[in-house]
C-alpha positions as CSV (number, residue, x, y, z in Angstrom):
1,M,-21.8,2.1,1.6
2,H,-21.9,-1.5,0.5
3,K,-23.0,-3.5,3.5
4,Y,-21.0,-6.6,2.4
5,M,-17.7,-4.8,2.7
6,R,-17.4,-6.2,6.3
7,A,-17.4,-9.7,4.8
8,I,-13.9,-9.1,3.4
9,G,-12.5,-7.3,6.5
10,F,-13.8,-3.7,6.3
11,S,-16.2,-3.8,9.3
12,K,-15.1,-0.3,10.5
13,L,-15.3,1.4,7.1
14,I,-18.3,3.8,7.7
15,D,-16.9,7.2,6.6
16,R,-17.5,8.4,3.1
17,R,-14.0,10.0,3.0
18,E,-12.3,6.7,3.9
19,Q,-14.4,5.0,1.2
20,Q,-13.3,7.5,-1.4
21,E,-9.6,7.0,-0.4
22,L,-10.0,3.3,-0.6
23,I,-11.5,3.5,-4.1
24,A,-8.7,5.8,-5.2
25,E,-6.1,3.3,-3.9
26,V,-7.8,0.4,-5.8
27,I,-7.6,2.4,-9.0
28,E,-4.0,3.4,-8.5
29,S,-2.6,0.0,-7.4
30,A,-5.0,-2.5,-8.9
31,N,-3.8,-6.1,-9.2
32,H,-6.0,-6.6,-12.3
33,C,-7.4,-4.1,-14.9
34,S,-9.7,-4.8,-17.8
35,Y,-11.3,-2.6,-20.5
36,T,-13.8,-2.8,-23.3
37,S,-15.8,-0.4,-25.4
38,G,-19.3,0.4,-24.2
39,S,-22.6,0.9,-26.0
40,D,-21.9,4.6,-26.5
41,E,-18.7,6.5,-27.2
42,T,-17.1,5.4,-23.9
43,M,-14.8,2.7,-22.6
44,L,-15.8,0.5,-19.7
45,A,-13.1,-0.2,-17.1
46,E,-12.8,-2.4,-14.1
47,Y,-10.1,-2.2,-11.5
48,C,-9.7,-5.1,-8.9
49,E,-7.3,-5.2,-5.9
50,D,-7.0,-8.1,-3.5
51,F,-6.9,-7.2,0.2
52,A,-6.9,-10.9,1.4
53,E,-6.7,-14.3,-0.2
54,N,-9.0,-14.4,-3.3
55,M,-11.0,-11.4,-2.1
56,G,-10.9,-7.7,-2.6
57,I,-12.7,-4.7,-4.1
58,A,-13.7,-4.1,-7.7
59,V,-14.2,-0.5,-9.0
60,C,-16.1,0.0,-12.2
61,G,-16.5,3.1,-14.3
62,T,-16.0,4.6,-17.8
63,Y,-13.5,6.6,-19.7
64,D,-14.7,9.3,-22.0
65,E,-13.2,10.6,-25.3
66,E,-10.8,12.8,-23.4
67,D,-9.5,9.8,-21.4
68,R,-11.1,11.0,-18.1
69,F,-12.3,8.2,-15.8
70,T,-15.7,8.5,-14.2
71,F,-16.4,6.3,-11.2
72,D,-19.8,4.5,-11.3
73,Y,-19.8,1.9,-8.5
74,F,-17.7,-0.5,-6.5
75,Y,-18.4,-3.9,-4.8
76,P,-16.5,-6.4,-2.7
77,Y,-15.8,-9.8,-4.3
78,L,-14.7,-13.3,-3.5
79,R,-13.2,-15.3,-6.3
80,G,-14.2,-19.0,-6.1
81,R,-11.6,-21.6,-6.5
82,D,-13.5,-24.5,-8.2
83,V,-16.1,-25.1,-10.8
84,S,-19.6,-25.2,-9.2
85,S,-21.8,-25.9,-12.2
86,Y,-21.5,-27.1,-15.8
87,E,-24.9,-25.9,-16.8
88,D,-25.4,-23.1,-19.3
89,V,-25.7,-19.6,-18.0
90,S,-27.8,-16.6,-19.2
91,V,-27.0,-13.0,-18.3
92,E,-29.2,-9.9,-17.9
93,R,-28.1,-6.3,-17.3
94,H,-29.3,-4.5,-14.2
95,A,-31.5,-1.5,-14.9
96,E,-29.8,1.2,-12.9
97,K,-26.1,0.6,-13.9
98,E,-23.6,-1.3,-16.0
99,S,-23.7,-4.4,-13.9
100,Y,-25.1,-7.9,-14.7
101,A,-27.0,-10.8,-13.1
102,G,-26.4,-14.4,-14.2
103,I,-29.1,-17.1,-14.2
104,C,-28.2,-20.8,-14.0
105,D,-30.8,-23.6,-13.9
106,D,-28.9,-26.3,-12.1
107,I,-31.1,-29.2,-11.3
108,K,-29.1,-29.8,-8.0
109,V,-30.5,-26.6,-6.5
110,G,-34.1,-26.9,-7.5
111,V,-34.6,-23.2,-8.2
112,S,-33.2,-20.8,-10.8
113,L,-29.9,-19.7,-9.4
114,I,-29.4,-16.0,-9.8
115,F,-26.0,-14.4,-9.0
116,Y,-24.0,-11.2,-9.3
117,L,-21.7,-11.5,-12.3
118,Q,-18.1,-10.7,-11.5
119,N,-16.4,-10.8,-14.9
120,I,-18.6,-8.3,-16.8
121,I,-15.8,-7.2,-19.2
122,P,-15.4,-10.6,-21.0
123,Y,-19.2,-10.8,-21.3
124,V,-19.6,-7.3,-22.7
125,K,-16.7,-8.0,-25.2
126,A,-18.5,-11.2,-26.4
127,Q,-21.7,-9.2,-26.6
128,N,-20.1,-6.5,-28.7
129,M,-18.6,-9.1,-31.0
130,Q,-22.0,-10.8,-31.4
131,L,-20.6,-14.1,-30.1
132,L,-23.4,-14.8,-27.6
133,P,-24.6,-17.3,-26.6
134,I,-21.4,-19.1,-25.9
135,K,-21.7,-22.9,-25.3
136,G,-19.5,-25.0,-23.1
137,T,-19.1,-22.5,-20.3
138,T,-18.7,-23.4,-16.7
139,L,-19.6,-21.5,-13.6
140,T,-17.6,-20.7,-10.4
141,L,-19.8,-19.5,-7.6
142,S,-18.9,-17.7,-4.3
143,G,-20.7,-16.1,-1.5
144,L,-20.2,-13.2,0.9
145,S,-21.9,-13.4,4.3
146,I,-22.2,-10.8,7.2
147,K,-23.9,-13.2,9.7
148,G,-23.6,-16.9,10.2
149,N,-23.6,-19.8,12.7
150,I,-21.7,-23.0,12.9
151,I,-23.9,-26.1,13.5
152,L,-22.9,-29.6,14.4
153,P,-23.4,-32.2,11.7
154,I,-26.0,-35.0,11.7
155,V,-24.3,-38.3,12.6
156,K,-24.6,-40.8,9.8
157,N,-22.9,-44.1,9.2
158,E,-21.4,-45.1,5.8
159,R,-24.6,-46.9,4.8
160,E,-26.7,-43.9,5.4
161,V,-24.3,-41.6,3.5
162,Q,-24.5,-43.9,0.5
163,K,-28.3,-44.0,0.8
164,V,-28.4,-40.2,0.7
165,K,-26.1,-40.0,-2.3
166,K,-28.2,-42.5,-4.2
167,A,-31.4,-40.7,-3.4
168,S,-29.9,-37.4,-4.5
169,I,-28.8,-39.0,-7.9
170,N,-32.3,-40.5,-8.4
171,R,-34.0,-37.2,-7.6
172,N,-31.7,-35.2,-10.0
173,Q,-32.6,-37.7,-12.8
174,L,-36.3,-37.3,-12.1
175,I,-36.0,-33.5,-12.1
176,A,-34.2,-33.7,-15.5
177,A,-36.9,-36.0,-16.9
178,A,-39.6,-33.7,-15.5
179,R,-38.1,-30.7,-17.3
180,Q,-38.4,-32.7,-20.5
181,G,-42.2,-33.1,-19.9
182,D,-42.1,-36.7,-18.5
183,E,-45.4,-37.0,-16.6
184,D,-44.3,-40.1,-14.7
185,A,-41.3,-38.2,-13.4
186,I,-43.5,-35.3,-12.4
187,E,-45.9,-37.6,-10.5
188,S,-43.0,-39.4,-8.8
189,L,-41.5,-36.1,-7.6
190,T,-44.9,-34.9,-6.3
191,L,-45.5,-38.1,-4.4
192,E,-41.9,-37.9,-3.0
193,D,-42.4,-34.3,-1.8
194,M,-45.7,-35.3,-0.1
195,D,-44.1,-38.2,1.7
196,T,-41.2,-36.0,2.8
197,Y,-43.7,-33.3,4.1
198,T,-45.7,-36.0,6.0
199,S,-42.5,-37.5,7.5
200,I,-41.1,-34.2,8.7
201,S,-44.4,-33.0,10.0
202,R,-44.6,-36.1,12.2
203,K,-40.9,-36.0,13.4
204,I,-40.8,-32.2,14.0
205,L,-43.0,-32.6,17.1
206,K,-40.2,-34.5,18.9
207,E,-37.0,-33.6,17.1
208,D,-35.1,-30.4,16.3
209,V,-35.5,-29.2,12.6
210,F,-31.7,-29.1,12.1
211,S,-31.4,-32.8,13.0
212,L,-33.9,-33.5,10.2
213,V,-32.8,-31.1,7.5
214,D,-29.2,-31.8,6.5
215,T,-28.8,-28.9,4.0
216,Y,-30.9,-26.3,2.3
217,F,-30.7,-23.5,-0.3
218,M,-33.5,-20.9,-0.3
219,P,-33.9,-17.4,-1.8
220,Y,-33.8,-14.8,1.0
221,G,-35.5,-11.4,1.1
222,V,-36.5,-9.3,-1.9
223,E,-33.1,-9.2,-3.6
224,C,-32.8,-12.1,-6.1
225,D,-29.1,-12.9,-5.6
226,Q,-29.3,-13.4,-1.8
227,Y,-29.9,-16.8,-0.3
228,S,-30.3,-18.5,3.1
229,I,-28.2,-21.6,3.1
230,L,-27.2,-24.5,5.3
231,G,-24.3,-26.5,4.0
232,E,-21.5,-28.9,5.1
233,I,-18.0,-27.4,5.5
234,L,-15.6,-29.3,3.2
235,D,-12.6,-27.2,3.9
236,Y,-11.7,-23.9,5.5
237,T,-8.8,-21.5,6.0
238,I,-8.3,-18.3,8.0
239,T,-7.0,-15.2,6.1
240,T,-6.3,-11.6,7.1
241,N,-7.2,-8.3,5.5
242,K,-3.8,-6.7,4.8
243,I,-5.1,-3.2,5.6
244,T,-7.4,-3.6,8.6
245,G,-5.9,-6.8,10.1
246,E,-9.3,-8.3,10.6
247,K,-9.5,-12.1,10.4
248,I,-11.8,-13.7,7.7
249,Y,-12.9,-17.3,7.4
250,L,-12.8,-18.7,3.9
251,M,-14.9,-21.9,3.7
252,K,-15.7,-24.3,1.0
253,V,-19.2,-25.6,1.5
254,S,-21.5,-28.2,-0.1
255,C,-25.1,-27.2,-0.2
256,N,-27.7,-29.3,-2.0
257,D,-24.7,-31.0,-3.8
258,L,-23.6,-27.6,-5.0
259,Q,-20.0,-26.7,-4.0
260,F,-18.8,-23.1,-3.7
261,D,-16.6,-20.8,-1.5
262,I,-17.9,-18.4,1.1
263,C,-16.2,-15.8,3.2
264,I,-17.3,-14.2,6.5
265,N,-15.6,-11.9,9.0
266,S,-14.6,-13.7,12.2
267,L,-16.6,-11.0,14.1
268,D,-19.8,-12.1,12.4
269,L,-19.5,-15.8,12.8
270,Y,-20.9,-17.6,15.8
271,G,-19.1,-20.8,16.5
272,E,-15.8,-22.5,15.4
273,P,-15.7,-23.9,11.8
274,E,-14.4,-27.4,11.3
275,V,-14.5,-29.8,8.4
276,G,-17.7,-31.8,8.7
277,R,-19.6,-29.2,10.6
278,R,-22.3,-27.1,8.9
279,F,-22.5,-23.4,8.1
280,K,-25.9,-21.6,8.4
281,G,-26.3,-18.1,7.2
282,V,-27.4,-15.6,4.5
283,I,-25.1,-15.0,1.6
284,W,-24.8,-12.6,-1.4
285,M,-24.1,-15.0,-4.3
286,Q,-21.5,-14.0,-6.9
287,G,-20.4,-15.9,-10.0
288,F,-17.6,-16.0,-12.5
289,I,-18.3,-17.5,-15.9
290,N,-15.4,-19.5,-17.3
291,Y,-15.4,-19.1,-21.0
292,P,-13.8,-21.8,-23.2
293,D,-10.5,-20.9,-24.9
């Protein structure tokens, strides 16, 4: 059973029989179906059905020569609404099944961003037609969470907000220069990190860490597409799973200047989300590569 099913409103789905019935329903009444030829004499197929706003279940499998469908795996998804990154993305296949991980080196994050690829069929089609790599793509990210907290924001006046934005722009420029081998930029980043560490080490003795750290984005656990985040809520809505009736929070967050949507079951969120407040939790990162026309 996929543990992130509860993020889209299936918190009580624990029986294998119910799971198989749900998979059969997705295949029979999918909102979106896509197909492409596989590496062998089979056809890859993906069926997606929405059970709430922009979120649902994807069922993946193959058709053989006799047009018989074989179920391989399923996963819950959340489709993001906006472009999160304009950086190039590389893709690698998972070892155990026909699923893929995307890697994006966005300087705003500071680490190689690894996510679970949602639109595998367009990628496999491009791969079969030998069109890779495709330049000019954009990336739409989203995250599913099964445990989170709402934290109050750090109070900042307009001058402090502009100061933070300017510092962020300068740091991104230094990181970009450092990637090109600029030794002065590397030295500046090293000194800046040392100053930050010294400042926080001194303040942490008297202040709470979440009054010092406005936002963060860190890998979590041993699975490479899961992250611990703290981000500002830019917008949020409440939607309902049409089968279970469970309420789900759909939030747009800004984390390290990276904007993406996340969803979480209302049963798993501690606190009341509001614009300007912060979300803290662990997410399973997904991504949708937007290919140019």
